[in-house]
MDTraj code that builds the backbone (N, CA, C; nanometers):
import mdtraj as md
import numpy as np

residues = "MET GLU GLN TYR LYS LEU GLY GLU MET GLU GLN LYS PHE ALA ASP LEU ILE TRP LEU HIS ALA PRO ILE PRO SER GLY GLU LEU VAL LYS LEU CYS ALA LYS GLU LEU SER TRP LYS LYS SER THR THR TYR THR MET LEU LYS ARG LEU CYS ASP ARG GLY ILE PHE GLU ASN TYR LYS GLY ARG VAL THR ALA LEU MET SER ARG GLU ASP PHE THR ALA ALA GLN GLY GLU GLN PHE LEU SER GLU THR PHE GLY GLY SER LEU PRO ARG PHE PHE ALA ALA PHE THR ARG ARG ASN LYS LEU SER ALA LYS GLU ILE ASN GLU LEU GLN GLN LEU ILE ASP GLN HIS LYS GLU GLU".split()
xyz = np.array([
    [0.0749, 1.1071, -1.0109],
    [-0.0365, 1.1309, -0.9119],
    [-0.0262, 1.0634, -0.7870],
    [-0.0480, 1.0975, -0.6786],
    [-0.0131, 1.0517, -0.5192],
    [-0.1237, 0.9561, -0.5039],
    [-0.2115, 0.8931, -0.5615],
    [-0.2796, 0.8032, -0.5242],
    [-0.2178, 0.6857, -0.4219],
    [-0.1153, 0.6144, -0.4595],
    [-0.0236, 0.5222, -0.3520],
    [0.0697, 0.5490, -0.2623],
    [0.0484, 0.6969, -0.2802],
    [0.1812, 0.7791, -0.1700],
    [0.0891, 0.7788, -0.0340],
    [0.1362, 0.7326, 0.0900],
    [0.1036, 0.7626, 0.1960],
    [0.1842, 0.8389, 0.2721],
    [0.1497, 0.9308, 0.3587],
    [0.2385, 0.9819, 0.4710],
    [0.2559, 0.8825, 0.5732],
    [0.3101, 0.9179, 0.6650],
    [0.3293, 0.8386, 0.7942],
    [0.2182, 0.7968, 0.8689],
    [0.1542, 0.9078, 0.9002],
    [0.0072, 0.8775, 0.9739],
    [-0.0937, 0.8100, 0.8790],
    [-0.1067, 0.8362, 0.7338],
    [-0.1703, 0.7502, 0.6504],
    [-0.1899, 0.6413, 0.6729],
    [-0.0484, 0.6103, 0.6350],
    [-0.0106, 0.4382, 0.6658],
    [-0.0389, 0.3937, 0.8022],
    [-0.0276, 0.4258, 0.9171],
    [-0.0727, 0.3811, 1.0152],
    [-0.2318, 0.3844, 0.9966],
    [-0.3022, 0.4571, 1.0072],
    [-0.4315, 0.4114, 0.9529],
    [-0.4820, 0.3318, 0.8649],
    [-0.4214, 0.3530, 0.7873],
    [-0.4399, 0.1998, 0.6731],
    [-0.4209, 0.0833, 0.7313],
    [-0.3222, 0.0568, 0.7657],
    [-0.2754, -0.0519, 0.8402],
    [-0.3898, -0.1039, 0.9660],
    [-0.4327, 0.0137, 1.0137],
    [-0.5525, -0.0408, 1.1419],
    [-0.6719, -0.0608, 1.0450],
    [-0.7189, -0.0190, 0.9279],
    [-0.8210, -0.0284, 0.8873],
    [-0.8103, -0.1674, 0.8412],
    [-0.6710, -0.2059, 0.7684],
    [-0.6710, -0.3470, 0.6991],
    [-0.6475, -0.4638, 0.8172],
    [-0.6050, -0.4059, 0.9071],
    [-0.6058, -0.5283, 1.0287],
    [-0.7190, -0.5469, 1.1007],
    [-0.8474, -0.4481, 1.0685],
    [-0.9315, -0.4836, 1.1153],
    [-1.1025, -0.4795, 1.0357],
    [-1.0714, -0.4424, 0.9288],
    [-1.1785, -0.4556, 0.8091],
    [-1.2297, -0.6106, 0.7970],
    [-1.3819, -0.6050, 0.7877],
    [-1.4539, -0.4621, 0.8133],
    [-1.4988, -0.4234, 0.9175],
    [-1.5024, -0.2867, 0.9218],
    [-1.5278, -0.2438, 1.0273],
    [-1.6048, -0.1198, 1.0632],
    [-1.7169, -0.1248, 1.1511],
    [-1.8283, -0.0013, 1.1704],
    [-1.7192, 0.0985, 1.1776],
    [-1.7999, 0.2112, 1.1367],
    [-1.6905, 0.3384, 1.1298],
    [-1.7240, 0.3935, 1.2701],
    [-1.7901, 0.3788, 1.3528],
    [-1.8185, 0.4497, 1.4715],
    [-1.6978, 0.3588, 1.5452],
    [-1.6634, 0.1891, 1.5250],
    [-1.5497, 0.1286, 1.6158],
    [-1.4268, 0.1593, 1.5824],
    [-1.4178, 0.1990, 1.4265],
    [-1.3057, 0.2595, 1.3630],
    [-1.2733, 0.4179, 1.4554],
    [-1.3722, 0.4627, 1.4668],
    [-1.3544, 0.6104, 1.5444],
    [-1.3189, 0.5650, 1.7016],
    [-1.3233, 0.4711, 1.7499],
    [-1.3039, 0.4794, 1.8999],
    [-1.1209, 0.3696, 1.8784],
    [-1.0841, 0.3020, 1.7642],
    [-1.0232, 0.2658, 1.7800],
    [-0.8738, 0.3589, 1.7329],
    [-0.9115, 0.4498, 1.6692],
    [-0.8125, 0.5628, 1.6107],
    [-0.7914, 0.6483, 1.7528],
    [-0.8925, 0.6760, 1.8221],
    [-0.8583, 0.7603, 1.9639],
    [-0.7483, 0.6683, 2.0482],
    [-0.7618, 0.5613, 2.0301],
    [-0.7077, 0.4470, 2.1785],
    [-0.5702, 0.4471, 2.0717],
    [-0.5500, 0.3974, 1.9578],
    [-0.4133, 0.3858, 1.8786],
    [-0.3576, 0.5117, 1.8458],
    [-0.3967, 0.5778, 1.8068],
    [-0.3466, 0.6806, 1.7229],
    [-0.3640, 0.8627, 1.8074],
    [-0.4438, 0.8636, 1.8864],
    [-0.4862, 0.9723, 1.9812],
    [-0.5673, 1.1084, 1.9052],
    [-0.6817, 1.0219, 1.7889],
    [-0.7586, 1.0845, 1.7203],
    [-0.8816, 1.1429, 1.7560],
    [-0.9049, 1.2409, 1.7480],
    [-1.0359, 1.2851, 1.7409],
    [-1.1346, 1.2297, 1.6193],
    [-1.2611, 1.2494, 1.6753],
    [-1.3398, 1.1560, 1.5699],
    [-1.3615, 1.2543, 1.4297],
    [-1.3360, 1.3704, 1.4491],
    [-1.3322, 1.4927, 1.3063],
    [-1.2150, 1.4147, 1.2230],
    [-1.0854, 1.3875, 1.2842],
    [-0.9679, 1.3473, 1.2097],
    [-0.9907, 1.2343, 1.1693],
    [-1.0328, 1.1471, 1.2323],
    [-1.0549, 0.9810, 1.1580],
    [-1.1593, 1.0243, 1.0443],
    [-1.2627, 1.0718, 1.0555],
    [-1.3293, 1.0800, 0.9273],
    [-1.2968, 1.1730, 0.8094],
    [-1.2032, 1.2443, 0.8301],
    [-1.1307, 1.3139, 0.7450],
    [-1.0097, 1.2416, 0.6805],
    [-0.9507, 1.1482, 0.7603],
    [-0.8157, 1.0927, 0.6931],
    [-0.9379, 1.0014, 0.6281],
    [-1.0743, 0.9207, 0.6577],
    [-1.0891, 0.8076, 0.5998],
    [-1.1570, 0.8666, 0.4495],
    [-1.2058, 0.9554, 0.4539],
    [-1.2540, 1.0739, 0.3191],
    [-1.1416, 1.0392, 0.2355],
    [-1.0321, 1.1133, 0.2783],
    [-0.9105, 1.1222, 0.1771],
    [-0.8523, 0.9453, 0.1364],
    [-0.8801, 0.8809, 0.1842],
    [-0.8241, 0.7301, 0.1542],
    [-0.9326, 0.6464, 0.0918],
    [-1.0599, 0.7117, 0.1226],
    [-1.1903, 0.6383, 0.0157],
    [-1.1651, 0.6784, -0.1117],
    [-1.1510, 0.8548, -0.1325],
    [-1.1385, 0.9100, -0.2261],
    [-1.0284, 0.8600, -0.3279],
    [-0.9449, 0.8029, -0.2900],
    [-0.8333, 0.7335, -0.3716],
    [-0.8303, 0.6289, -0.4041],
    [-0.9751, 0.5258, -0.3634],
    [-1.0066, 0.4296, -0.4136],
    [-1.0001, 0.3023, -0.3433],
    [-0.8840, 0.3119, -0.2082],
    [-0.8478, 0.2295, -0.1590],
    [-0.9638, 0.1654, -0.0406],
    [-1.0348, 0.2716, 0.0224],
    [-1.1435, 0.2072, 0.1359],
    [-1.2880, 0.2235, 0.0874],
    [-1.3549, 0.1897, 0.1509],
    [-1.5097, 0.2405, 0.1189],
    [-1.5569, 0.2576, 0.2522],
    [-1.6157, 0.3569, 0.2698],
    [-1.7272, 0.4029, 0.3833],
    [-1.8751, 0.3543, 0.3308],
    [-1.9459, 0.2652, 0.3343],
    [-2.0462, 0.2760, 0.2968],
    [-2.1890, 0.2375, 0.3729],
    [-2.2747, 0.2985, 0.4191],
    [-2.3843, 0.3081, 0.5289],
    [-2.3034, 0.2549, 0.6485],
    [-2.1801, 0.3036, 0.7003],
    [-2.1151, 0.3047, 0.8190],
    [-2.0290, 0.1711, 0.8226],
    [-1.9848, 0.1416, 0.7528],
    [-1.9160, 0.0028, 0.7561],
    [-1.8235, 0.0585, 0.6783],
    [-1.6617, -0.0107, 0.7212],
    [-1.5250, 0.0794, 0.6243],
    [-1.4962, -0.0715, 0.5696],
    [-1.4932, -0.0764, 0.4709],
    [-1.4262, -0.2209, 0.3924],
    [-1.2911, -0.1687, 0.3048],
    [-1.2296, -0.2772, 0.2343],
    [-1.0662, -0.2253, 0.1844],
    [-1.1206, -0.2710, 0.0494],
    [-1.1231, -0.1700, -0.0510],
    [-1.1156, -0.1935, -0.1591],
    [-1.0130, -0.2814, -0.2689],
    [-0.8628, -0.2115, -0.1557],
    [-0.7798, -0.3138, -0.2384],
    [-0.7170, -0.3870, -0.0809],
    [-0.6593, -0.4931, -0.1431],
    [-0.5834, -0.5508, -0.0194],
    [-0.4436, -0.4871, -0.0020],
    [-0.4243, -0.5227, 0.1492],
    [-0.2617, -0.4470, 0.1910],
    [-0.1587, -0.4628, 0.0406],
    [-0.1925, -0.6327, 0.0067],
    [-0.0642, -0.6835, -0.1268],
    [-0.0985, -0.5884, -0.2476],
    [-0.1901, -0.5726, -0.2531],
    [-0.2379, -0.5228, -0.4117],
    [-0.2149, -0.3778, -0.3912],
    [-0.2269, -0.3042, -0.2869],
    [-0.1610, -0.1556, -0.2690],
    [-0.0131, -0.1265, -0.2488],
    [0.0137, -0.2563, -0.2129],
    [0.1431, -0.2500, -0.1976],
    [0.2621, -0.2851, -0.3465],
    [0.1528, -0.3648, -0.4533],
    [0.1977, -0.3762, -0.5426],
    [0.1985, -0.2422, -0.6384],
    [0.0893, -0.1620, -0.6520],
    [0.0571, -0.0727, -0.6855],
    [0.1367, 0.0757, -0.6076],
    [0.1748, 0.0325, -0.5309],
    [0.3227, 0.1539, -0.4938],
    [0.4084, 0.1624, -0.5493],
    [0.4651, -0.0067, -0.6144],
    [0.5924, -0.0611, -0.6375],
    [0.5449, -0.0022, -0.7984],
    [0.4443, -0.0422, -0.8541],
    [0.4542, 0.0020, -1.0217],
    [0.4455, 0.1727, -1.0006],
    [0.3988, 0.2255, -0.9190],
    [0.3776, 0.3707, -0.9260],
    [0.5309, 0.4547, -0.9152],
    [0.5866, 0.4135, -0.8386],
    [0.7400, 0.4598, -0.7955],
    [0.8257, 0.3993, -0.9324],
    [0.8153, 0.2644, -1.0002],
    [0.9102, 0.2224, -1.0785],
    [0.8966, 0.3040, -1.2103],
    [0.7392, 0.3557, -1.2263],
    [0.6803, 0.4510, -1.3311],
    [0.7418, 0.5801, -1.3464],
    [0.7212, 0.6719, -1.2068],
    [0.7786, 0.7598, -1.1992],
    [0.9471, 0.8252, -1.1751],
    [0.9861, 0.7163, -1.1605],
    [1.1603, 0.7268, -1.1057],
    [1.2378, 0.6304, -1.2218],
    [1.1651, 0.5527, -1.2838],
    [1.2519, 0.4818, -1.3979],
    [1.1703, 0.4230, -1.4950],
    [1.0815, 0.5456, -1.5455],
    [1.0451, 0.5075, -1.6733],
    [0.9524, 0.4097, -1.6983],
    [0.9212, 0.3653, -1.5897],
    [0.8196, 0.2061, -1.6028],
    [0.9443, 0.0992, -1.5999],
    [1.0565, 0.1067, -1.5942],
    [1.1506, -0.0299, -1.6731],
    [1.1974, -0.0731, -1.5327],
    [1.1389, -0.2173, -1.5443],
    [1.2106, -0.2873, -1.4341],
    [1.3588, -0.3200, -1.4671],
    [1.4355, -0.3389, -1.5609],
    [1.5903, -0.3396, -1.5867],
    [1.6684, -0.2189, -1.5476],
    [1.6406, -0.1239, -1.5398],
    [1.6628, 0.0399, -1.4970],
    [1.6319, 0.0430, -1.3561],
    [1.5566, 0.0079, -1.3111],
    [1.5123, -0.0499, -1.1681],
    [1.6295, -0.1237, -1.1002],
    [1.6352, -0.2312, -1.1629],
    [1.7123, -0.3668, -1.1657],
    [1.8690, -0.3093, -1.1060],
    [1.8946, -0.2667, -1.2208],
    [2.0685, -0.1975, -1.2513],
    [2.0448, -0.1030, -1.1529],
    [2.0109, -0.0157, -1.1266],
    [2.0532, 0.0968, -1.0476],
    [2.0437, 0.0239, -0.8775],
    [1.9488, -0.0588, -0.8621],
    [1.9376, -0.1181, -0.7224],
    [2.0618, -0.2260, -0.7496],
    [2.1057, -0.3117, -0.7972],
    [2.2424, -0.3887, -0.7884],
    [2.3642, -0.2913, -0.7788],
    [2.3717, -0.1812, -0.8504],
    [2.5122, -0.1123, -0.8395],
    [2.5192, -0.1148, -0.6645],
    [2.4583, -0.0995, -0.6072],
    [2.4862, -0.0685, -0.4287],
    [2.4603, -0.1657, -0.3400],
    [2.3731, -0.2520, -0.4131],
    [2.3257, -0.3900, -0.3290],
    [2.3703, -0.5055, -0.3986],
    [2.4287, -0.6213, -0.3128],
    [2.4987, -0.7308, -0.3600],
    [2.3595, -0.8101, -0.3611],
    [2.3348, -0.9234, -0.4623],
    [2.2387, -1.0018, -0.4600],
    [2.2719, -1.1357, -0.3909],
    [2.1887, -1.2034, -0.2566],
    [2.2388, -1.3388, -0.2421],
    [2.2577, -1.4269, -0.3530],
    [2.2859, -1.5198, -0.3587],
    [2.2397, -1.6656, -0.4029],
    [2.1086, -1.7354, -0.4215],
    [2.0361, -1.6855, -0.2819],
    [1.9410, -1.7091, -0.2983],
    [1.8244, -1.6308, -0.3415],
    [1.8842, -1.4707, -0.3268],
    [1.7600, -1.3859, -0.4026],
    [1.7904, -1.3812, -0.5298],
    [1.9139, -1.4394, -0.6042],
    [1.9051, -1.4805, -0.7624],
    [1.8294, -1.5618, -0.7996],
    [1.8226, -1.6539, -0.7206],
    [1.7414, -1.7981, -0.7423],
    [1.5774, -1.7368, -0.7440],
    [1.5771, -1.6945, -0.6377],
    [1.4338, -1.6563, -0.6292],
    [1.3878, -1.5580, -0.7633],
    [1.4734, -1.4731, -0.7955],
    [1.4797, -1.3937, -0.9175],
    [1.4400, -1.4481, -1.0751],
    [1.5458, -1.5585, -1.0502],
    [1.5042, -1.6504, -1.1542],
    [1.4039, -1.7234, -1.2159],
    [1.3817, -1.7914, -1.0496],
    [1.2263, -1.8385, -1.0518],
    [1.1192, -1.7657, -1.1321],
    [1.1112, -1.5958, -1.0699],
    [1.0070, -1.5076, -1.1003],
    [1.0263, -1.5107, -1.2904],
    [1.1381, -1.5172, -1.3159],
    [1.1626, -1.4833, -1.4514],
    [1.1143, -1.5611, -1.5218],
    [1.1861, -1.7083, -1.5006],
    [1.1057, -1.8333, -1.5397],
    [0.9633, -1.8457, -1.5883],
    [0.9098, -1.8146, -1.4400],
    [0.7661, -1.8089, -1.4513],
    [0.6830, -1.7311, -1.5512],
    [0.7529, -1.6165, -1.5536],
    [0.6806, -1.5092, -1.6512],
    [0.7347, -1.4963, -1.8082],
    [0.8049, -1.6149, -1.8636],
    [0.8579, -1.6352, -1.9813],
    [0.7421, -1.6347, -2.0544],
    [0.7687, -1.5853, -2.1944],
    [0.6445, -1.6100, -2.2897],
    [0.6747, -1.7532, -2.3728],
    [0.5785, -1.8209, -2.3808],
    [0.6291, -1.9753, -2.4520],
    [0.6293, -1.9695, -2.5748],
])
top = md.Topology()
chain = top.add_chain()
for i, resn in enumerate(residues, 1):
    res = top.add_residue(resn, chain, resSeq=i)
    for name in ("N", "CA", "C"):
        top.add_atom(name, md.element.get_by_symbol(name[0]), res)
traj = md.Trajectory(xyz[None], top)
């Protein structure tokens, strides 16, 4: 499913919304005209697309975020992990570290995450 994959312009648009939300849809149209050189119809088409994915909502002319940028980024990561590594974090980690050496700081941060999530 492509729910959490955004093209370059979709990402720029989403970033504008997250930066300014909640925002009246008319104000969003003006902002997109200025920042992205979009026509009103382009803004509403793109907004509908991202609302249909459950990322934003346009209710009574007010655009709000249904997901924070951080939650969206986490969902993107989960989707990538699921599609590319069968949902296996150890498989992803093994692939990543095959080409990238970890610093002592990164190793420490990862160990802290692991320790926080260990079952007691």
